[in-house]
Short mmCIF file of the C-alpha atoms (twelve columns), coordinates in Angstrom:
data_MODEL
# 
_entry.id   MODEL 
# 
loop_
_atom_site.group_PDB 
_atom_site.id 
_atom_site.type_symbol 
_atom_site.label_atom_id 
_atom_site.label_alt_id 
_atom_site.label_comp_id 
_atom_site.label_asym_id 
_atom_site.label_seq_id 
_atom_site.Cartn_x 
_atom_site.Cartn_y 
_atom_site.Cartn_z 
_atom_site.pdbx_PDB_model_num 
ATOM 1   C CA . MET A 1   5.254   26.788  3.007   1 
ATOM 2   C CA . THR A 2   9.171   26.022  2.803   1 
ATOM 3   C CA . ASP A 3   10.489  22.906  1.379   1 
ATOM 4   C CA . ASP A 4   11.468  21.944  5.163   1 
ATOM 5   C CA . GLU A 5   7.899   22.690  6.410   1 
ATOM 6   C CA . ILE A 6   6.387   20.431  3.853   1 
ATOM 7   C CA . LEU A 7   8.632   17.443  4.610   1 
ATOM 8   C CA . HIS A 8   8.120   18.070  8.244   1 
ATOM 9   C CA . ALA A 9   4.527   17.911  7.842   1 
ATOM 10  C CA . PHE A 10  4.654   14.416  6.183   1 
ATOM 11  C CA . ASP A 11  7.109   13.141  8.340   1 
ATOM 12  C CA . GLY A 12  4.684   13.663  11.271  1 
ATOM 13  C CA . ILE A 13  1.780   11.560  10.072  1 
ATOM 14  C CA . ARG A 14  0.789   8.965   12.957  1 
ATOM 15  C CA . VAL A 15  1.165   5.414   11.450  1 
ATOM 16  C CA . TRP A 16  3.046   3.180   13.812  1 
ATOM 17  C CA . GLN A 17  0.172   2.572   16.559  1 
ATOM 18  C CA . GLN A 18  0.670   1.627   20.152  1 
ATOM 19  C CA . GLY A 19  2.260   -2.012  20.366  1 
ATOM 20  C CA . GLY A 20  4.260   -1.890  17.106  1 
ATOM 21  C CA . LYS A 21  1.028   -2.450  14.964  1 
ATOM 22  C CA . ARG A 22  1.653   -1.548  11.424  1 
ATOM 23  C CA . ALA A 23  -0.838  0.948   9.815   1 
ATOM 24  C CA . VAL A 24  0.479   1.506   6.509   1 
ATOM 25  C CA . HIS A 25  -2.909  3.034   5.269   1 
ATOM 26  C CA . LYS A 26  -1.827  6.719   5.453   1 
ATOM 27  C CA . PRO A 27  1.166   6.540   3.711   1 
ATOM 28  C CA . LEU A 28  -0.083  4.486   0.943   1 
ATOM 29  C CA . LEU A 29  -3.026  6.822   0.293   1 
ATOM 30  C CA . ILE A 30  -0.489  9.667   0.368   1 
ATOM 31  C CA . LEU A 31  1.727   7.992   -1.973  1 
ATOM 32  C CA . LEU A 32  -1.338  7.087   -4.320  1 
ATOM 33  C CA . ALA A 33  -2.173  10.784  -4.179  1 
ATOM 34  C CA . LEU A 34  1.209   11.906  -5.068  1 
ATOM 35  C CA . GLY A 35  1.559   9.473   -7.821  1 
ATOM 36  C CA . ARG A 36  -1.929  11.336  -9.457  1 
ATOM 37  C CA . LEU A 37  -0.198  14.649  -8.978  1 
ATOM 38  C CA . ALA A 38  2.949   13.552  -10.636 1 
ATOM 39  C CA . ARG A 39  0.699   12.396  -13.867 1 
ATOM 40  C CA . GLY A 40  -0.882  15.676  -13.736 1 
ATOM 41  C CA . GLU A 41  -4.347  14.099  -12.477 1 
ATOM 42  C CA . PRO A 42  -6.688  16.559  -10.199 1 
ATOM 43  C CA . HIS A 43  -5.678  16.790  -6.905  1 
ATOM 44  C CA . MET A 44  -9.176  15.452  -5.606  1 
ATOM 45  C CA . ALA A 45  -10.556 12.125  -6.321  1 
ATOM 46  C CA . GLU A 46  -13.971 10.423  -5.242  1 
ATOM 47  C CA . PHE A 47  -13.411 7.564   -3.086  1 
ATOM 48  C CA . SER A 48  -14.738 5.071   -5.759  1 
ATOM 49  C CA . ASP A 49  -12.071 6.110   -8.206  1 
ATOM 50  C CA . ILE A 50  -9.143  5.130   -5.904  1 
ATOM 51  C CA . ASP A 51  -10.703 2.598   -4.053  1 
ATOM 52  C CA . GLU A 52  -9.687  -0.335  -6.256  1 
ATOM 53  C CA . PRO A 53  -5.862  0.874   -6.596  1 
ATOM 54  C CA . LEU A 54  -5.688  1.624   -2.722  1 
ATOM 55  C CA . SER A 55  -7.092  -1.823  -2.169  1 
ATOM 56  C CA . LYS A 56  -4.599  -3.294  -4.217  1 
ATOM 57  C CA . LEU A 57  -1.612  -1.355  -2.513  1 
ATOM 58  C CA . LEU A 58  -2.868  -2.464  0.882   1 
ATOM 59  C CA . SER A 59  -3.358  -6.012  0.127   1 
ATOM 60  C CA . GLU A 60  0.474   -6.158  -1.434  1 
ATOM 61  C CA . PHE A 61  2.129   -4.114  0.936   1 
ATOM 62  C CA . GLY A 62  -0.177  -4.070  4.265   1 
ATOM 63  C CA . PRO A 63  -1.146  -6.576  6.813   1 
ATOM 64  C CA . SER A 64  -3.480  -9.520  5.921   1 
ATOM 65  C CA . SER A 65  -6.573  -7.423  6.901   1 
ATOM 66  C CA . ALA A 66  -5.462  -3.893  5.891   1 
ATOM 67  C CA . ALA A 67  -7.760  -3.707  2.661   1 
ATOM 68  C CA . ARG A 68  -10.778 -4.338  4.646   1 
ATOM 69  C CA . SER A 69  -10.212 -0.731  6.392   1 
ATOM 70  C CA . ARG A 70  -9.255  1.038   3.334   1 
ATOM 71  C CA . HIS A 71  -11.972 3.581   4.150   1 
ATOM 72  C CA . TYR A 72  -10.155 4.691   7.486   1 
ATOM 73  C CA . PRO A 73  -7.255  6.738   6.022   1 
ATOM 74  C CA . PHE A 74  -9.673  8.427   3.383   1 
ATOM 75  C CA . TRP A 75  -11.485 9.815   6.404   1 
ATOM 76  C CA . HIS A 76  -8.815  10.001  9.161   1 
ATOM 77  C CA . LEU A 77  -5.892  11.698  7.167   1 
ATOM 78  C CA . ARG A 78  -7.414  14.963  7.236   1 
ATOM 79  C CA . THR A 79  -6.611  15.195  10.919  1 
ATOM 80  C CA . ASP A 80  -3.344  15.212  9.945   1 
ATOM 81  C CA . GLY A 81  -3.666  18.324  8.128   1 
ATOM 82  C CA . LEU A 82  -2.821  16.950  4.998   1 
ATOM 83  C CA . TRP A 83  -5.997  15.773  3.173   1 
ATOM 84  C CA . GLU A 84  -9.196  17.433  2.519   1 
ATOM 85  C CA . LEU A 85  -12.566 16.160  1.708   1 
ATOM 86  C CA . SER A 86  -15.748 17.101  -0.388  1 
ATOM 87  C CA . GLY A 87  -19.237 15.928  -0.258  1 
ATOM 88  C CA . PRO A 88  -22.426 16.323  1.469   1 
ATOM 89  C CA . GLY A 89  -22.701 17.836  5.250   1 
ATOM 90  C CA . SER A 90  -24.383 14.567  6.233   1 
ATOM 91  C CA . ILE A 91  -21.123 12.970  5.800   1 
ATOM 92  C CA . LEU A 92  -18.509 15.843  6.442   1 
ATOM 93  C CA . ASP A 93  -20.226 16.945  9.603   1 
ATOM 94  C CA . ARG A 94  -19.502 13.813  11.550  1 
ATOM 95  C CA . PRO A 95  -17.365 13.930  14.416  1 
ATOM 96  C CA . PRO A 96  -13.873 12.390  13.613  1 
ATOM 97  C CA . GLY A 97  -14.472 9.171   15.222  1 
ATOM 98  C CA . ALA A 98  -17.606 8.509   12.979  1 
ATOM 99  C CA . THR A 99  -16.048 7.000   10.004  1 
ATOM 100 C CA . PRO A 100 -18.147 6.696   7.045   1 
ATOM 101 C CA . THR A 101 -18.733 3.099   5.609   1 
ATOM 102 C CA . LEU A 102 -17.387 2.033   2.431   1 
ATOM 103 C CA . THR A 103 -20.912 2.111   0.741   1 
ATOM 104 C CA . GLU A 104 -21.390 5.785   2.301   1 
ATOM 105 C CA . LEU A 105 -18.428 7.013   0.666   1 
ATOM 106 C CA . ARG A 106 -19.380 5.430   -2.751  1 
ATOM 107 C CA . ARG A 107 -23.020 6.508   -2.588  1 
ATOM 108 C CA . GLU A 108 -22.533 10.011  -1.471  1 
ATOM 109 C CA . HIS A 109 -19.545 10.737  -3.925  1 
ATOM 110 C CA . VAL A 110 -17.388 11.887  -1.191  1 
ATOM 111 C CA . ALA A 111 -13.924 13.051  -2.599  1 
ATOM 112 C CA . GLY A 112 -10.583 13.649  -1.207  1 
ATOM 113 C CA . GLY A 113 -7.194  14.932  -2.032  1 
ATOM 114 C CA . LEU A 114 -4.224  16.665  -0.659  1 
ATOM 115 C CA . PRO A 115 -5.063  20.647  0.433   1 
ATOM 116 C CA . PRO A 116 -4.798  23.101  -2.550  1 
ATOM 117 C CA . ALA A 117 -1.923  24.906  -0.845  1 
ATOM 118 C CA . LEU A 118 -0.049  21.451  -0.866  1 
ATOM 119 C CA . ALA A 119 -0.990  20.481  -4.225  1 
ATOM 120 C CA . ASN A 120 0.150   23.682  -5.700  1 
ATOM 121 C CA . ALA A 121 3.476   24.006  -4.144  1 
ATOM 122 C CA . PHE A 122 4.079   20.113  -5.595  1 
ATOM 123 C CA . ARG A 123 3.047   21.350  -8.798  1 
ATOM 124 C CA . ARG A 124 5.704   24.303  -8.792  1 
ATOM 125 C CA . LYS A 125 8.283   22.098  -7.490  1 
ATOM 126 C CA . PRO A 126 7.578   18.801  -9.103  1 
ATOM 127 C CA . GLU A 127 10.842  17.231  -7.581  1 
ATOM 128 C CA . LEU A 128 9.625   17.623  -4.336  1 
ATOM 129 C CA . ILE A 129 7.132   15.013  -4.932  1 
ATOM 130 C CA . ALA A 130 9.485   12.386  -5.642  1 
ATOM 131 C CA . VAL A 131 11.480  13.529  -2.188  1 
ATOM 132 C CA . VAL A 132 8.460   13.424  -0.150  1 
ATOM 133 C CA . ALA A 133 7.626   9.864   -1.669  1 
ATOM 134 C CA . GLN A 134 11.191  8.656   -0.873  1 
ATOM 135 C CA . ARG A 135 11.011  9.862   2.407   1 
ATOM 136 C CA . LEU A 136 7.662   8.020   3.150   1 
ATOM 137 C CA . VAL A 137 8.841   4.558   1.794   1 
ATOM 138 C CA . GLU A 138 11.933  5.140   3.965   1 
ATOM 139 C CA . ALA A 139 10.128  5.774   6.991   1 
ATOM 140 C CA . HIS A 140 7.545   2.945   6.751   1 
ATOM 141 C CA . PHE A 141 8.733   0.082   4.550   1 
ATOM 142 C CA . PRO A 142 12.102  -1.963  4.730   1 
ATOM 143 C CA . THR A 143 14.604  -1.543  1.995   1 
ATOM 144 C CA . SER A 144 13.783  -4.576  0.136   1 
ATOM 145 C CA . LEU A 145 10.220  -3.094  -0.710  1 
ATOM 146 C CA . GLN A 146 10.919  0.539   -1.232  1 
ATOM 147 C CA . GLN A 147 11.231  0.364   -5.090  1 
ATOM 148 C CA . ASP A 148 8.407   -1.750  -5.378  1 
ATOM 149 C CA . VAL A 149 5.915   0.608   -3.407  1 
ATOM 150 C CA . LEU A 150 7.072   3.629   -5.465  1 
ATOM 151 C CA . ASP A 151 6.832   1.573   -8.825  1 
ATOM 152 C CA . ALA A 152 3.193   0.431   -7.564  1 
ATOM 153 C CA . VAL A 153 2.082   4.281   -7.539  1 
ATOM 154 C CA . GLY A 154 4.016   5.322   -10.563 1 
ATOM 155 C CA . LEU A 155 6.762   7.318   -8.896  1 
ATOM 156 C CA . ALA A 156 10.446  7.606   -9.282  1 
ATOM 157 C CA . ALA A 157 13.233  8.119   -6.839  1 
ATOM 158 C CA . PRO A 158 14.294  11.606  -6.263  1 
ATOM 159 C CA . THR A 159 17.063  13.369  -8.259  1 
ATOM 160 C CA . SER A 160 20.482  13.928  -6.481  1 
ATOM 161 C CA . ASP A 161 20.374  17.434  -6.862  1 
ATOM 162 C CA . PHE A 162 17.817  17.972  -3.976  1 
ATOM 163 C CA . SER A 163 19.238  18.645  -0.841  1 
ATOM 164 C CA . GLY A 164 16.285  17.773  1.425   1 
ATOM 165 C CA . PRO A 165 15.837  18.854  4.907   1 
ATOM 166 C CA . THR A 166 18.638  20.367  7.068   1 
ATOM 167 C CA . GLY A 167 19.509  20.961  10.848  1 
ATOM 168 C CA . ASP A 168 17.787  19.324  13.496  1 
ATOM 169 C CA . GLN A 169 14.990  17.735  10.993  1 
ATOM 170 C CA . ALA A 170 17.615  15.954  9.492   1 
ATOM 171 C CA . ALA A 171 19.583  14.843  12.355  1 
ATOM 172 C CA . ALA A 172 16.247  13.690  13.987  1 
ATOM 173 C CA . ARG A 173 15.407  10.804  11.493  1 
ATOM 174 C CA . PRO A 174 16.633  7.462   12.896  1 
ATOM 175 C CA . ARG A 175 19.492  5.681   11.302  1 
ATOM 176 C CA . ARG A 176 20.461  2.112   10.941  1 
ATOM 177 C CA . ASN A 177 23.715  0.598   12.528  1 
ATOM 178 C CA . PRO A 178 25.797  0.170   9.659   1 
ATOM 179 C CA . ALA A 179 27.389  -2.926  11.278  1 
ATOM 180 C CA . PHE A 180 24.036  -4.882  11.433  1 
ATOM 181 C CA . ARG A 181 24.443  -6.490  8.268   1 
ATOM 182 C CA . GLU A 182 27.978  -7.768  8.626   1 
ATOM 183 C CA . ARG A 183 26.977  -9.279  12.394  1 
ATOM 184 C CA . VAL A 184 23.960  -11.085 10.979  1 
ATOM 185 C CA . LEU A 185 25.689  -12.555 7.845   1 
ATOM 186 C CA . ARG A 186 28.433  -13.743 10.306  1 
ATOM 187 C CA . ALA A 187 26.005  -15.022 12.746  1 
ATOM 188 C CA . TYR A 188 24.810  -17.248 10.108  1 
ATOM 189 C CA . GLU A 189 27.950  -18.011 8.452   1 
ATOM 190 C CA . TYR A 190 27.335  -16.089 5.543   1 
ATOM 191 C CA . ARG A 191 24.563  -18.213 3.875   1 
ATOM 192 C CA . CYS A 192 20.719  -17.655 3.636   1 
ATOM 193 C CA . CYS A 193 19.073  -19.667 6.555   1 
ATOM 194 C CA . VAL A 194 16.288  -20.645 4.257   1 
ATOM 195 C CA . CYS A 195 18.099  -22.260 1.251   1 
ATOM 196 C CA . SER A 196 21.829  -22.288 2.255   1 
ATOM 197 C CA . TYR A 197 22.675  -19.923 -0.723  1 
ATOM 198 C CA . ASP A 198 26.355  -18.731 -0.147  1 
ATOM 199 C CA . LEU A 199 27.560  -17.337 -3.615  1 
ATOM 200 C CA . ARG A 200 30.685  -15.287 -3.768  1 
ATOM 201 C CA . LEU A 201 32.649  -13.274 -6.390  1 
ATOM 202 C CA . SER A 202 36.243  -12.951 -5.385  1 
ATOM 203 C CA . GLY A 203 35.773  -13.416 -1.803  1 
ATOM 204 C CA . GLN A 204 32.528  -11.012 -1.699  1 
ATOM 205 C CA . VAL A 205 29.288  -11.941 -0.692  1 
ATOM 206 C CA . VAL A 206 27.037  -11.628 -3.499  1 
ATOM 207 C CA . GLY A 207 22.870  -11.007 -3.180  1 
ATOM 208 C CA . LEU A 208 22.885  -12.254 0.417   1 
ATOM 209 C CA . GLU A 209 21.036  -9.687  2.856   1 
ATOM 210 C CA . ALA A 210 20.529  -9.046  6.582   1 
ATOM 211 C CA . ALA A 211 16.918  -9.028  7.016   1 
ATOM 212 C CA . HIS A 212 15.001  -7.252  10.075  1 
ATOM 213 C CA . ILE A 213 12.433  -9.727  11.680  1 
ATOM 214 C CA . LYS A 214 10.629  -6.622  13.410  1 
ATOM 215 C CA . TRP A 215 10.885  -3.780  10.758  1 
ATOM 216 C CA . PHE A 216 13.539  -1.035  11.709  1 
ATOM 217 C CA . GLN A 217 10.742  1.277   10.659  1 
ATOM 218 C CA . ALA A 218 8.732   -0.214  13.601  1 
ATOM 219 C CA . GLY A 219 11.194  0.209   16.139  1 
ATOM 220 C CA . GLY A 220 12.906  -3.166  15.204  1 
ATOM 221 C CA . PRO A 221 16.580  -3.034  16.793  1 
ATOM 222 C CA . ASP A 222 19.878  -3.542  15.159  1 
ATOM 223 C CA . VAL A 223 20.795  -6.936  16.927  1 
ATOM 224 C CA . GLU A 224 21.243  -10.258 15.801  1 
ATOM 225 C CA . PRO A 225 18.174  -12.099 17.643  1 
ATOM 226 C CA . ASN A 226 16.164  -9.464  15.397  1 
ATOM 227 C CA . GLY A 227 17.852  -10.497 12.173  1 
ATOM 228 C CA . LEU A 228 18.068  -13.318 9.674   1 
ATOM 229 C CA . ALA A 229 20.532  -13.677 6.835   1 
ATOM 230 C CA . LEU A 230 18.450  -14.369 3.517   1 
ATOM 231 C CA . CYS A 231 19.152  -14.171 -0.164  1 
ATOM 232 C CA . ALA A 232 17.553  -11.392 -2.057  1 
ATOM 233 C CA . LEU A 233 14.708  -13.565 -3.122  1 
ATOM 234 C CA . HIS A 234 13.654  -14.974 0.468   1 
ATOM 235 C CA . HIS A 235 14.420  -11.546 1.966   1 
ATOM 236 C CA . LYS A 236 11.715  -10.118 -0.130  1 
ATOM 237 C CA . LEU A 237 9.276   -12.808 0.220   1 
ATOM 238 C CA . PHE A 238 9.762   -12.776 3.942   1 
ATOM 239 C CA . ASP A 239 9.115   -8.804  4.062   1 
ATOM 240 C CA . LEU A 240 6.277   -9.304  1.775   1 
ATOM 241 C CA . GLY A 241 4.636   -11.791 4.025   1 
ATOM 242 C CA . GLY A 242 5.158   -14.915 1.831   1 
ATOM 243 C CA . PHE A 243 6.605   -17.067 4.677   1 
ATOM 244 C CA . MET A 244 6.951   -16.777 8.582   1 
ATOM 245 C CA . VAL A 245 9.262   -18.502 10.825  1 
ATOM 246 C CA . LEU A 246 7.596   -20.027 14.187  1 
ATOM 247 C CA . PRO A 247 9.166   -18.941 17.656  1 
ATOM 248 C CA . ASP A 248 10.716  -22.103 19.540  1 
ATOM 249 C CA . THR A 249 10.805  -24.441 16.761  1 
ATOM 250 C CA . TYR A 250 12.043  -22.051 14.022  1 
ATOM 251 C CA . MET A 251 9.727   -24.047 11.555  1 
ATOM 252 C CA . MET A 252 9.198   -22.266 8.130   1 
ATOM 253 C CA . ILE A 253 5.191   -21.819 7.309   1 
ATOM 254 C CA . VAL A 254 4.556   -20.722 3.660   1 
ATOM 255 C CA . SER A 255 1.469   -18.464 3.230   1 
ATOM 256 C CA . GLN A 256 -1.674  -19.789 1.257   1 
ATOM 257 C CA . SER A 257 -1.371  -16.585 -0.794  1 
ATOM 258 C CA . LEU A 258 1.958   -17.487 -2.386  1 
ATOM 259 C CA . VAL A 259 1.078   -19.044 -5.645  1 
ATOM 260 C CA . GLY A 260 2.875   -19.667 -9.000  1 
ATOM 261 C CA . SER A 261 3.815   -22.151 -11.466 1 
ATOM 262 C CA . GLN A 262 4.182   -25.652 -10.211 1 
ATOM 263 C CA . GLU A 263 7.854   -25.841 -10.489 1 
ATOM 264 C CA . ALA A 264 8.357   -22.420 -8.539  1 
ATOM 265 C CA . LYS A 265 5.530   -23.226 -6.070  1 
ATOM 266 C CA . ASP A 266 7.253   -26.606 -5.444  1 
ATOM 267 C CA . LYS A 267 10.536  -25.118 -4.821  1 
ATOM 268 C CA . MET A 268 9.252   -22.949 -2.277  1 
ATOM 269 C CA . LEU A 269 6.993   -25.418 -0.721  1 
ATOM 270 C CA . GLY A 270 10.237  -27.715 -0.334  1 
ATOM 271 C CA . TYR A 271 11.051  -25.440 2.597   1 
ATOM 272 C CA . HIS A 272 7.447   -25.466 4.181   1 
ATOM 273 C CA . GLY A 273 7.567   -27.126 7.563   1 
ATOM 274 C CA . ALA A 274 11.243  -27.231 7.700   1 
ATOM 275 C CA . GLY A 275 13.491  -25.535 10.241  1 
ATOM 276 C CA . ILE A 276 15.894  -22.804 9.189   1 
ATOM 277 C CA . ILE A 277 19.454  -22.983 9.288   1 
ATOM 278 C CA . LEU A 278 20.251  -21.762 13.060  1 
ATOM 279 C CA . PRO A 279 23.083  -19.248 13.739  1 
ATOM 280 C CA . GLN A 280 26.077  -20.489 15.151  1 
ATOM 281 C CA . SER A 281 25.323  -19.391 18.770  1 
ATOM 282 C CA . ASN A 282 22.172  -19.732 20.703  1 
ATOM 283 C CA . SER A 283 22.605  -15.693 21.641  1 
ATOM 284 C CA . TYR A 284 21.911  -15.076 18.257  1 
ATOM 285 C CA . LEU A 285 18.858  -17.325 17.937  1 
ATOM 286 C CA . PRO A 286 15.784  -15.275 16.320  1 
ATOM 287 C CA . SER A 287 13.699  -13.603 19.243  1 
ATOM 288 C CA . GLY A 288 10.278  -14.763 19.891  1 
ATOM 289 C CA . GLU A 289 8.991   -11.359 20.510  1 
ATOM 290 C CA . PHE A 290 10.179  -10.299 16.972  1 
ATOM 291 C CA . LEU A 291 9.051   -13.508 15.159  1 
ATOM 292 C CA . ARG A 292 5.404   -12.952 16.629  1 
ATOM 293 C CA . TRP A 293 5.464   -9.328  15.504  1 
ATOM 294 C CA . HIS A 294 6.412   -10.202 11.931  1 
ATOM 295 C CA . ARG A 295 3.520   -13.179 11.966  1 
ATOM 296 C CA . GLY A 296 0.950   -10.702 13.293  1 
ATOM 297 C CA . GLU A 297 2.092   -7.626  11.407  1 
ATOM 298 C CA . VAL A 298 3.611   -8.934  8.051   1 
ATOM 299 C CA . PHE A 299 2.696   -12.628 7.223   1 
ATOM 300 C CA . LYS A 300 -0.043  -13.171 4.901   1 
ATOM 301 C CA . GLU A 301 -2.576  -15.414 6.899   1 
ATOM 302 C CA . PRO A 302 -3.906  -18.205 6.670   1 
ATOM 303 C CA . GLY A 303 -0.529  -20.197 6.518   1 
ATOM 304 C CA . ARG A 304 -0.330  -23.788 4.787   1 
ATOM 305 C CA . ASP A 305 -1.115  -26.958 6.914   1 
ATOM 306 C CA . VAL A 306 2.021   -28.599 7.803   1 
# 
């Protein structure tokens, strides 16, 4: 396989389900497998050996219930041609829709990993691992979380001397509107809509970011009603599901999963139940459609009582 063919194969995995549902299981499993290859570990691993790290990744970077279905990507990724399984015929001969249970995968010592042709291609050209990993996080996670995901699986960003895909494949990848950030920051008068942070250095805004409510990677548009002006801290918390914003009232609800020292927790809980700072025009108000998507696909349920 050529480099472009490998990139195209990983670009083609199906993860964004109908209705904008998040399904980060497959990319996180692939990233975990790429991390193993980068460390020189065998390309095949029993489910019981990767169960815990996969569960941890899904709990941190997936929707609230993602970790409960961690056996699904281990079984279904092979239909994308990027995964192979080994184990007893009583398991492997099942039809694709007959997903084994967590217990069956552990008890029967079912192993999975990248096919040998792909694993050998990555071993011959280790820099390709970083390129595929970077493209996966760019395709399925917002900018605020991409390095965190790579760090969690032990992978580095690609070196600048790798050219990547060319031609139609490169042109087909979606691109963000570069004006989105400026439009959103202007809508919120260049201050965080949670904490009013508005620090500038020589007139330049520092540490203030435009967050997509419905992620760009999930088809969220680059428009003001899909944006919030947030400081770097609250942007990351929002993208991790640490808090949500209710439609209509624009009230902040903090997740029960957000914990820490009393001082840090009290500071964040000071915003719980309060409304965000609204944009300067009603035409920029956060869309209820996008806020509901964030609650269902990102927010770590349950929320704290108001």
